[in-house]
C-alpha positions as CSV (number, residue, x, y, z in Angstrom):
1,X,26.1,-20.5,-9.7
2,X,23.5,-21.7,-7.2
3,X,23.9,-21.3,-3.5
4,X,24.7,-25.0,-3.0
5,X,27.3,-24.8,-5.7
6,X,28.8,-21.7,-4.1
7,X,28.9,-23.5,-0.7
8,X,30.6,-26.6,-2.3
9,X,33.3,-24.4,-3.8
10,X,33.9,-22.4,-0.6
11,X,37.4,-23.2,0.6
12,X,38.3,-23.6,4.2
13,X,40.0,-20.2,4.3
14,X,36.8,-18.4,3.3
15,X,34.7,-20.4,5.8
16,X,37.2,-19.5,8.5
17,X,37.3,-15.8,7.5
18,X,33.5,-15.5,7.6
19,X,33.3,-17.5,10.8
20,X,35.7,-15.0,12.5
21,X,33.5,-12.1,11.5
22,X,30.4,-13.9,12.8
23,X,32.0,-14.8,16.1
24,X,33.0,-11.1,16.7
25,X,29.5,-10.1,15.7
26,X,27.9,-12.6,18.1
27,X,30.1,-11.4,21.0
28,X,29.3,-7.8,20.4
29,X,25.6,-8.5,19.9
30,X,25.4,-10.4,23.2
31,X,26.8,-7.4,25.0
32,X,24.6,-4.9,23.0
33,X,21.3,-6.6,23.8
34,X,22.1,-6.7,27.5
35,X,22.6,-3.0,27.6
36,X,18.9,-2.5,26.9
37,X,16.7,-0.1,25.0
38,X,18.7,3.1,25.5
39,X,21.8,1.5,24.0
40,X,19.8,0.2,21.0
41,X,18.3,3.7,20.5
42,X,21.8,5.3,20.7
43,X,23.2,2.8,18.2
44,X,20.4,3.5,15.7
45,X,20.8,7.2,16.1
46,X,24.6,6.9,15.7
47,X,24.3,5.0,12.4
48,X,21.7,7.6,11.2
49,X,23.9,10.6,12.0
50,X,26.9,8.8,10.4
51,X,25.2,9.2,7.0
52,X,23.1,12.3,7.6
53,X,25.9,14.6,8.7
54,X,26.3,16.9,5.6
55,X,30.0,16.5,4.9
56,X,29.9,12.7,5.3
57,X,26.7,12.4,3.3
58,X,28.3,14.2,0.4
59,X,31.5,12.1,0.6
60,X,29.5,8.9,0.5
61,X,27.4,10.2,-2.4
62,X,30.4,11.2,-4.4
63,X,32.3,8.0,-3.8
64,X,29.2,6.0,-4.7
65,X,28.8,7.6,-8.1
66,X,32.5,7.5,-8.8
67,X,32.9,3.8,-8.0
68,X,29.6,2.4,-9.3
69,X,29.1,4.8,-12.2
70,X,25.4,4.8,-11.3
71,X,23.1,7.7,-10.4
72,X,24.0,11.3,-9.6
73,X,25.5,12.9,-6.5
74,X,22.8,15.5,-5.6
75,X,20.0,12.9,-5.6
76,X,22.0,10.5,-3.6
77,X,22.7,13.2,-1.0
78,X,19.0,13.8,-0.8
79,X,18.1,10.1,-0.6
80,X,20.8,9.4,2.0
81,X,19.4,12.2,4.2
82,X,15.6,12.0,3.7
83,X,15.2,8.2,3.8
84,X,17.3,8.0,7.0
85,X,15.5,10.9,8.6
86,X,12.2,9.3,7.8
87,X,13.3,5.9,9.2
88,X,14.5,7.5,12.4
89,X,11.2,9.3,12.7
90,X,9.4,5.9,12.3
91,X,11.5,4.3,15.0
92,X,11.3,7.2,17.5
93,X,9.9,6.0,20.8
94,X,9.3,2.4,19.6
95,X,10.2,-0.3,22.1
96,X,12.1,-3.2,20.6
97,X,13.3,-5.1,23.6
98,X,11.5,-6.5,26.6
99,X,7.7,-6.2,27.0
100,X,6.2,-4.4,24.1
101,X,2.5,-5.3,24.5
102,X,0.2,-6.5,27.2
103,X,-3.5,-7.3,26.5
104,X,-5.6,-8.1,29.5
105,X,-8.5,-9.3,27.4
106,X,-6.5,-12.0,25.5
107,X,-4.1,-12.6,28.3
108,X,-1.2,-12.2,25.9
109,X,2.1,-10.4,26.7
110,X,4.5,-9.8,23.9
111,X,8.2,-9.7,24.4
112,X,10.6,-8.4,21.7
113,X,13.8,-10.4,21.3
114,X,16.7,-9.8,19.0
115,X,17.4,-12.3,16.1
116,X,21.2,-12.2,16.5
117,X,23.5,-11.6,13.5
118,X,22.0,-10.2,10.4
119,X,23.5,-10.7,6.9
120,X,22.6,-7.6,4.9
121,X,22.9,-8.1,1.2
122,X,23.0,-4.7,-0.5
123,X,23.0,-3.4,-4.2
124,X,25.3,-1.1,-6.1
125,X,22.4,1.2,-7.0
126,X,22.1,2.4,-3.3
127,X,25.5,1.5,-1.7
128,X,25.0,3.9,1.3
129,X,21.3,4.4,1.8
130,X,20.2,0.8,1.6
131,X,22.9,-0.5,3.9
132,X,22.3,2.1,6.5
133,X,18.5,1.4,6.4
134,X,19.2,-2.2,7.3
135,X,21.8,-1.3,9.9
136,X,19.5,1.1,11.7
137,X,16.7,-1.4,11.8
138,X,18.9,-4.2,13.0
139,X,20.7,-2.1,15.7
140,X,17.4,-0.7,17.0
141,X,16.3,-4.3,17.6
142,X,19.5,-5.4,19.4
143,X,21.2,-7.2,16.5
144,X,24.6,-7.1,14.9
145,X,25.0,-6.7,11.2
146,X,27.5,-7.9,8.6
147,X,27.2,-6.3,5.2
148,X,27.7,-8.1,1.9
149,X,27.8,-5.2,-0.5
150,X,28.1,-5.5,-4.3
151,X,31.7,-5.4,-5.4
152,X,31.3,-1.9,-6.9
153,X,29.7,-0.7,-3.7
154,X,32.3,-2.1,-1.3
155,X,34.3,1.2,-1.1
156,X,31.2,3.1,-0.2
157,X,30.2,0.5,2.4
158,X,33.6,0.6,4.0
159,X,33.5,4.4,4.2
160,X,30.1,4.2,5.7
161,X,31.3,1.8,8.3
162,X,34.2,4.1,9.2
163,X,31.7,6.9,9.8
164,X,29.5,4.6,11.9
165,X,32.4,3.4,14.0
166,X,33.4,7.0,14.6
167,X,30.0,7.6,16.1
168,X,30.1,4.4,18.0
169,X,33.2,5.6,19.8
170,X,31.2,8.5,21.2
171,X,28.6,6.0,22.6
172,X,31.0,3.4,23.9
173,X,29.6,0.8,21.4
174,X,31.7,-2.0,19.8
175,X,32.6,-1.6,16.1
176,X,32.0,-5.4,15.8
177,X,28.3,-4.6,15.8
178,X,28.6,-3.5,12.2
179,X,31.1,-5.2,9.9
180,X,31.4,-5.9,6.2
181,X,32.8,-8.8,4.2
182,X,36.4,-8.2,3.1
183,X,37.6,-7.6,-0.5
184,X,37.3,-9.3,-2.9
185,X,33.6,-9.9,-2.5
186,X,32.6,-13.2,-4.0
187,X,29.4,-15.3,-4.4
188,X,31.0,-18.0,-2.3
189,X,31.8,-15.7,0.5
190,X,28.3,-14.1,0.4
191,X,26.7,-17.5,0.4
192,X,28.9,-18.6,3.4
193,X,27.8,-15.5,5.3
194,X,24.2,-16.3,4.6
195,X,24.7,-19.8,5.9
196,X,26.3,-18.7,9.2
197,X,24.0,-15.7,10.0
198,X,20.8,-15.9,11.9
199,X,18.8,-13.8,9.4
200,X,19.4,-12.7,5.8
201,X,17.9,-9.5,4.4
202,X,18.6,-9.2,0.7
203,X,18.1,-6.3,-1.6
204,X,19.5,-6.3,-5.1
205,X,19.8,-8.7,-8.0
206,X,17.3,-11.6,-8.5
207,X,20.3,-14.0,-8.1
208,X,21.2,-12.6,-4.7
209,X,17.5,-12.9,-3.6
210,X,17.3,-16.5,-4.8
211,X,20.5,-17.2,-3.0
212,X,19.1,-15.8,0.2
213,X,15.9,-17.9,0.0
214,X,17.9,-21.1,-0.6
215,X,20.6,-20.4,1.9
216,X,19.0,-22.5,4.7
217,X,18.8,-19.4,6.9
218,X,15.6,-17.5,7.5
219,X,15.5,-14.7,4.9
220,X,13.6,-11.7,3.6
221,X,14.3,-10.9,-0.1
222,X,12.5,-8.5,-2.4
223,X,11.1,-9.0,-5.9
224,X,12.1,-7.3,-9.2
225,X,11.0,-3.8,-9.9
226,X,9.3,-2.7,-13.1
227,X,6.7,-0.2,-12.0
228,X,3.9,0.7,-14.4
229,X,2.0,4.1,-14.0
230,X,-1.5,4.7,-15.2
231,X,-3.1,8.0,-16.2
232,X,-6.9,8.2,-16.7
233,X,-9.1,10.9,-18.2
234,X,-9.8,12.5,-14.8
235,X,-6.1,13.1,-13.9
236,X,-4.5,16.6,-13.6
237,X,-2.2,16.0,-16.5
238,X,0.3,18.7,-15.7
239,X,0.6,17.5,-12.1
240,X,0.9,13.9,-13.3
241,X,3.6,14.7,-15.8
242,X,5.6,16.8,-13.3
243,X,5.5,14.0,-10.7
244,X,6.3,11.3,-13.2
245,X,9.3,13.3,-14.5
246,X,10.5,14.0,-11.0
247,X,10.3,10.3,-10.1
248,X,11.8,9.0,-13.4
249,X,14.8,11.3,-13.3
250,X,15.6,11.0,-9.6
251,X,19.0,9.4,-9.2
252,X,18.8,8.6,-13.0
253,X,16.0,6.1,-12.3
254,X,18.2,3.6,-10.4
255,X,15.4,2.9,-7.9
256,X,13.3,-0.3,-8.3
257,X,10.4,2.1,-7.7
258,X,11.0,4.3,-10.7
259,X,8.3,4.1,-13.4
260,X,9.3,1.9,-16.3
261,X,6.0,2.0,-18.3
262,X,3.3,4.5,-18.6
263,X,-0.2,3.4,-19.6
264,X,-2.4,6.4,-20.7
265,X,-6.0,6.4,-21.7
266,X,-6.6,7.2,-25.3
267,X,-8.7,10.3,-24.6
268,X,-5.8,12.1,-22.9
269,X,-2.8,10.3,-24.6
270,X,-1.6,13.1,-26.8
271,X,-2.2,15.7,-24.2
272,X,-0.2,13.7,-21.6
273,X,2.7,13.3,-24.0
274,X,2.7,17.1,-24.6
275,X,2.8,17.6,-20.8
276,X,5.7,15.2,-20.5
277,X,7.6,17.0,-23.3
278,X,7.1,20.2,-21.3
279,X,8.9,18.4,-18.5
280,X,11.9,17.6,-20.7
281,X,10.8,14.3,-22.3
282,X,11.5,13.4,-25.9
283,X,9.5,10.9,-27.9
284,X,11.7,8.7,-30.1
285,X,10.6,7.7,-33.6
286,X,10.6,4.1,-34.7
287,X,14.1,4.1,-36.1
288,X,15.5,5.8,-33.0
289,X,13.7,3.3,-30.8
290,X,15.3,0.4,-32.7
291,X,18.8,1.9,-32.3
292,X,18.3,2.5,-28.6
293,X,17.1,-1.0,-28.1
294,X,20.3,-2.4,-29.7
295,X,22.4,-0.2,-27.4
296,X,20.5,-1.0,-24.2
297,X,20.2,-4.8,-24.8
298,X,23.2,-5.7,-27.1
299,X,23.1,-9.3,-26.1
300,X,19.6,-9.7,-24.7
301,X,20.7,-8.4,-21.3
302,X,20.4,-4.8,-20.0
303,X,23.8,-3.1,-20.7
304,X,25.7,-1.6,-17.8
305,X,26.8,1.1,-20.2
306,X,23.4,2.8,-19.8
307,X,22.4,1.7,-16.3
308,X,22.0,4.7,-14.0
309,X,23.0,7.2,-16.7
310,X,21.1,10.4,-17.5
311,X,19.0,10.7,-20.6
312,X,21.5,13.0,-22.4
313,X,24.4,10.6,-21.9
314,X,22.3,7.7,-23.1
315,X,21.3,9.7,-26.2
316,X,24.9,10.4,-27.0
317,X,26.0,6.7,-26.3
318,X,23.3,5.6,-28.8
319,X,24.2,8.2,-31.4
320,X,20.8,9.8,-31.3
321,X,21.9,13.3,-32.4
322,X,18.4,14.7,-32.8
323,X,17.3,13.6,-29.4
324,X,20.5,14.8,-27.7
325,X,20.0,18.3,-29.1
326,X,16.4,18.6,-27.7
327,X,15.7,20.8,-24.7
328,X,18.8,22.9,-25.2
329,X,20.9,19.7,-25.3
330,X,19.6,18.3,-22.0
331,X,16.7,15.9,-22.6
332,X,15.5,14.6,-19.3
333,X,13.5,11.4,-20.3
334,X,13.5,9.3,-23.4
335,X,10.0,8.1,-24.4
336,X,9.4,5.0,-26.5
337,X,6.0,3.8,-27.7
338,X,5.2,0.1,-27.3
339,X,2.4,-2.4,-27.9
340,X,4.1,-5.7,-27.0
341,X,5.3,-7.5,-23.8
342,X,8.0,-9.9,-22.9
343,X,11.5,-10.8,-23.9
344,X,10.9,-9.9,-27.5
345,X,9.8,-6.5,-26.4
346,X,12.5,-5.5,-23.9
347,X,11.2,-2.0,-23.4
348,X,8.3,-3.6,-21.4
349,X,10.8,-4.6,-18.7
350,X,12.9,-2.7,-16.1
351,X,15.4,-0.3,-17.6
352,X,17.2,1.3,-14.6
353,X,17.5,4.5,-16.6
354,X,15.4,7.5,-17.6
355,X,13.8,5.6,-20.5
356,X,10.0,5.4,-20.2
357,X,7.9,3.1,-22.3
358,X,4.4,4.4,-23.2
359,X,1.3,2.3,-23.9
360,X,-2.1,3.6,-25.2
361,X,-5.3,2.1,-23.8
362,X,-8.9,2.8,-24.9
363,X,-10.5,2.1,-21.5
364,X,-9.5,1.8,-17.9
365,X,-10.1,-1.9,-18.0
366,X,-7.8,-2.2,-21.0
367,X,-5.2,-0.2,-19.2
368,X,-5.4,-2.7,-16.3
369,X,-5.1,-5.6,-18.7
370,X,-2.0,-3.9,-20.2
371,X,-0.4,-3.5,-16.7
372,X,-1.2,-7.1,-15.9
373,X,0.6,-8.3,-19.1
374,X,3.6,-6.1,-18.2
375,X,3.8,-7.8,-14.8
376,X,3.4,-11.2,-16.2
377,X,6.7,-10.5,-17.8
378,X,8.4,-8.6,-15.0
379,X,7.6,-6.7,-11.8
380,X,4.7,-8.7,-10.4
381,X,4.0,-7.8,-6.7
382,X,5.9,-4.6,-6.4
383,X,3.5,-1.7,-7.0
384,X,1.5,0.3,-9.5
385,X,1.1,4.1,-9.8
386,X,-2.2,5.8,-10.6
387,X,-2.9,9.4,-11.5
388,X,-6.6,9.9,-11.2
389,X,-9.3,11.9,-9.3
390,X,-11.5,8.8,-9.2
391,X,-11.1,7.0,-5.9
392,X,-12.8,3.9,-7.3
393,X,-10.0,3.4,-9.7
394,X,-7.4,3.0,-7.0
395,X,-9.6,0.5,-5.2
396,X,-10.1,-1.5,-8.4
397,X,-6.3,-1.8,-8.8
398,X,-5.9,-2.9,-5.2
399,X,-8.5,-5.5,-5.6
400,X,-7.5,-7.0,-8.9
401,X,-3.8,-6.3,-9.9
402,X,-0.9,-8.4,-8.5
403,X,0.7,-5.6,-6.5
404,X,1.5,-4.9,-2.9
405,X,1.1,-1.1,-3.2
406,X,-1.1,1.3,-5.2
407,X,0.5,4.7,-5.2
408,X,-2.1,7.4,-6.0
409,X,-1.2,10.9,-7.4
410,X,2.4,10.8,-6.2
411,X,6.0,10.8,-7.5
412,X,6.3,7.0,-7.4
413,X,9.9,6.4,-6.5
414,X,9.8,8.9,-3.7
415,X,6.5,7.6,-2.3
416,X,6.6,3.8,-2.4
417,X,9.4,3.5,0.1
418,X,7.7,5.9,2.5
419,X,7.5,9.7,2.3
420,X,6.6,12.5,4.7
421,X,3.2,12.9,3.0
422,X,2.1,9.3,3.1
423,X,1.8,6.6,5.7
424,X,4.1,3.9,4.3
425,X,7.1,3.0,6.5
426,X,10.4,4.5,5.3
427,X,12.3,1.6,3.6
428,X,14.5,0.9,0.7
429,X,13.3,-2.8,0.5
430,X,9.8,-3.4,-0.7
431,X,8.3,-6.9,-0.3
432,X,6.4,-8.1,-3.3
433,X,4.3,-11.0,-1.8
434,X,4.0,-14.3,-3.4
435,X,3.4,-12.6,-6.7
436,X,7.0,-11.5,-6.7
437,X,8.4,-14.7,-5.1
438,X,8.6,-13.1,-1.6
439,X,7.4,-14.2,1.8
440,X,6.1,-10.7,2.8
441,X,4.3,-7.9,1.0
442,X,5.0,-4.8,3.1
443,X,7.8,-2.3,3.3
444,X,10.6,-4.0,5.2
445,X,10.7,-2.4,8.7
446,X,12.0,-3.0,12.2
447,X,9.5,-5.8,13.0
448,X,11.2,-8.0,10.4
449,X,14.4,-7.8,12.5
450,X,12.7,-9.1,15.7
451,X,11.6,-12.4,17.3
452,X,8.4,-12.0,19.4
453,X,7.9,-14.3,22.4
454,X,4.3,-14.5,23.7
455,X,3.2,-15.3,27.2
456,X,-0.3,-16.8,27.3
457,X,-2.2,-16.7,30.6
458,X,-5.6,-18.2,31.6
459,X,-8.6,-16.0,30.8
460,X,-12.3,-16.5,31.1
461,X,-13.4,-19.3,28.7
462,X,-14.7,-18.2,25.3
463,X,-16.1,-21.4,23.8
464,X,-19.0,-20.8,21.3
465,X,-21.8,-23.2,20.6
466,X,-21.8,-25.1,17.3
467,X,-24.8,-23.1,16.2
468,X,-23.0,-19.8,16.9
469,X,-20.3,-20.5,14.4
470,X,-22.1,-22.7,11.9
471,X,-25.7,-21.5,12.2
472,X,-25.6,-19.2,9.1
473,X,-24.0,-22.0,7.0
474,X,-26.7,-24.5,8.1
475,X,-29.4,-22.0,7.2
476,X,-28.0,-21.7,3.7
477,X,-27.1,-25.3,3.0
478,X,-28.5,-27.5,5.7
479,X,-26.6,-29.9,7.9
């Protein structure tokens, strides 16, 4: 169903129900922004502590796994805490209202202004961490938020809101600053929220992102994940395998930033597979690969039965007895070798599970070509991972591949959304540029939740002569 179809089918009751939420949000937001920077800082901190406090964090993680069936509790606890801690660090001391910049040379003064009511569309894979990331950014900038969680993530979102509202009571803040759509969540209701809000920030399915972009409301949406990782002959193979395994198994590979394909240069291919096996990976034979493919894509679409499950569970679901018995009955990653790309080769796409597709390349240029073909099918714009000691290789990827991020010698899913040992902003929503059908190519951050007003004053004239700006051109080509 398209957004327009959803809107046409939205009944008057749904429109009225959403309108009531938005009206309460607007009233609360108007009061919130008038309270100034200190109140915005308090609101962001309150939302952060609501999820970081250990008891509440674990409750959210347990409820999330119970109700969505996706991921594992311990990794969600870690994600809820670290991603929120990192975001609060990024925002500390940042001014997000009033004058934020004055430049005497240009005569420009910048004033930060709230956008109003934000519609936050959030996925079932991260039903606590992603919403709170959007909520903190929005509140820090003086906005109100209405969540549109996935149906499976609604219970987690509601518990998160209860915790946030409890913290708000300490600060004297209105609970109407952060609300959620009521149950049952529907496409029509989500579409109506998008229509009535001032800004849409969408993370999740491609359908939700398309709906956001066609809602008629300014929107930020993110592209599809399908990260490829490359290993060249200069890499520290043991370190690379350890980091890839750490990333690929984290929260059962539910992150859009988890590696889905591994492209290894021929000269280190066998050695790299041995290192992965040391980290708990199992290489499937051709027959086992065929069986697994049938289980994962029974009707051409990725099955929810394997999404966010651990490798041992997937092996049992697929009846892969040999695989399930490996590593003392606890295989960590399932490896499948592949040569093709596209719909006829589904292992070349995103898998949302600890199943890793392995490609062999003779040269670095061939490895780049392989990654490009993977992204022509799925994942263009997101990011690529490189394990190498050759700095020139990373530069080559940044110059030539259709990606917004090149992650070098790191555990990819932990690094691409910001980490304490790299300079990327902490975020759970990664823009993929025009390659991925997005209107931005950076990690979504607080500046995406602001309007900026600029005051322009008279300065000393800076008008060049024609020769100053066209002289070099004239010398080359004449007038």
